[in-house]
N, C-alpha and C positions, 0 to 999 in steps of 0.2 A: 437742473433743467438741461435738456438737450437742444442744441442749436445745430440745424443742418442748413447749409447754404453753399453757393458756389463763389469762390474767390478767384478772380482772374482765370475763370474757366475750369477751375479744379474743385470738385466736390469736397466739402469739409463737414466734419461732424465733431462737435465739441460738447463737453459737459461744463456748464457754467453755473455760477451761484444765482444769476438772474439780475444782478444789479450792475453788471459790467456795461461799459459803453462799447460801441463798435470800434472806436480808436484803441481801447485797451485790448480787445480781442485781436485786432490786426497786429498790433505791435508786440504784445506780450505773449499771446498764445500762438500766433502764426509767424512771428518774426518778420513781418512786413514793415520795416522801419522807415520806408520812404514816406509814409504818411506821418506828418509831424504833429507833435503836441505843442501848441502855442498858448492860447489863452484859457482853454477849458471852459469857455463861455459861449462858443459859437460866433465870435466876433471877428477873428483874424483870418479865417479861411485856410490856415496851414494844414488842417486835418481833412480837407475836402476829399471825398471819394464819391464814386458813382454807385447808387443803389438802384438797380433796374434802370440804369441810364440817367437817373436824376442826381444832380450834385447835392450832397448833404454834408453838413459839418459832423464828422464822425465823433467828435468829442462830446456832443450832446445827443447823439443818436443811440438809443438803447440797443444793445447787441441783439437781444431777443426779438426786436422789431424787424430784424433782417432774416427771420425764419423763411426758408424757401426762396430767398431773393438771390439775385446775381449782383455781386460786389466787384467793382473794378477799382484797383489802386494804381498808383503811378508805376508800380512794377509790372503791371499788365499792359502798359502802353507800347513798349518796344516789341518789335517783331523779330523773327529769326534772322532777319537781315540787319538788325541794329535798331537805332532810334527811329521813331515814327516821324512823320513830316512836321508835326507841331514841335516835338522835342528838338529836331534839327533847326527849325526856324528860331526857337528860343536861343540856342547856342550861337547861331549866325548873327542874330540881331543884338546880342549882348543883353538879352532879357534875363540873364542869370548873373547875379552878383555873388552874394554869400550863399545863395541856393536854398536857404531854409524855407522860404515861401514858395519856391518853384513847384514842388509837387502839387500843392493846392491850386495854384494858377493853372497848371497843366490839366488837372482834372476838371476844373470849372470850365475852362475853354474847350475841352473835349466835349463836354455836355452841350455847350453852346454850338460848336461846329457840327455836332451830330444833329441838332435840331434845326439850325440855320447854316447850311454849308457856305453861304456868302453873306455873313452878317455885315451890317453897316457899322460905322464908328459908334453910334449911339447904343446899338445892341452890345457891342464889345465892351464899352465903358460900363453899361448897366450890369453886364455879367461880372465884370471885375470889381464892382463896388463892394462885394462882400469879402474881398481878399486884400490883405495889407502887405505892402512891401516897403521896407525902409531904406533899401539900397538903390534901386534902379530908377525911382520915379515910376512912371507907367508908360512913358513914350516907347521904350524899347520893347515892352511887352505887347503893346498895341501894334508896333511894327512887326513883331514876330507873327501875330495873327494874320496880318496882311500878307506877309511873306509866305506863310503856310497856304493861304488861299490861292495866291499866285502860283505856287509850286503845284498844288493839286490840279489847277486848271491846265497846266502844261502837261501833266502826266496823263 
């Protein structure tokens, strides 16, 4: 089966068996290893990517369902100037410990901030509820969102 879609703004066309997940295609076929494989059950959020701007667990998302869609992975967040404001806020707030879960959090929060540029704490916590981190707790990650919002307001 042929899959055509855009990944981080670049058109891609691949021949697939048809049973692959989006996670498999991103990591194995396109070498975009920022998207992490955690649970393979859609429970941990480490594999979160954006499909047409909506956060999805790529480990349970059929690759063929992405036909003609726009996919954004953590590799697509940075700009030519470097890390984006959310990535910088994560680093500055200590929201990164071992880093395994970070790409999923960044993608989930990107979707949140795209939909709600100034989310309240309840919206942030609700968005984070599908992502698991064993190192930071969640205070630093929530602080990173607040820092990002403040920085965007200043710019």
